[in-house]
N, C-alpha and C positions, 0 to 999 in steps of 0.2 A: 483279442477283443477289439483292438483298433481296426485290424484288417477286416474282421467280420462286419463291423459297422460300415466301413467304407464299401465293402462288397455289397451290402444290402442297399445302400444309397445308389450305387452303380446299377444294380438290378432294377431299382425303381425308375431310374432314368431310362433304361432300355425298354422297360414295360411301357413307359410314357411315349416312347418313340413308336413302339409297335402297335399300340391301340388304334391310332388313326389309320394306320395302314390296313389293319384288319377291318375297320369300319367301312372303308372304301366308298362310302357314299357321302361323306362329309358329315354324317350324323352318327353320334356315338350311341351305342345301345343304351336303353333306359334302365340299365342295371345299377343298383346302388354300389355293388362291388367294382364295376368298371369305372363309375364316377369317382369312387374313393381312390382307386389306383391311379387314375388320370390326375386327380388333384394332388395326390401325394408326390407323384413324379414331377408335376409342374412346379411344386414348391422348390425342388432342387435345381430347377432350370433358371430360376430368377437371377441368381448371381451371374450366370453366363449372359443372360439378356441385358443386364445392367452394364456389364463390361462392354458388350458390343455397342450399346447405345452411347456410352460415355466416350468410346473411341470413334463414334460416328461411322461405324462400319455398316454399310448397307449391303445385305446379302440377297436382296430381292426375295424370291420365293423360297430360297434355301435357308433353313433354320440351323444356324451353327451353334446355337446356345447349348445343345447337349454336348457337343465336342468341347466347347470352352468350359462348361461346368465339370465335365469329367477330367479335364486337364487340371483344373483348380483342385478337385478332390484328390487327384493323384499327387499333386505337389504337397497338399496339406497332410495326406497320409504318410508320405515319405518323411516329411518334416517331423511329424509326431513319432514315427517309428525310430527315427534317428535320435530323438530326444529321450525316449523312454526305453529303448532297447539296450 
């Protein structure tokens, strides 16, 4: 159950990364499903963005928040699996 939850969150982050690449014009399609997936994935990127801002790490145009967020998720998942396994 824990792994499934974290896999779902990771997939949402990956979808959030892929949507702007697919849009390729800077404009997201006007689909409610695309907006929902984008917003849902964005919600999981907030911790990564907060950490990068707190550490005053300027990455320019490169967004490292997905990487930081997935590292945080990996750490929390392993911690929970170690506690409940």
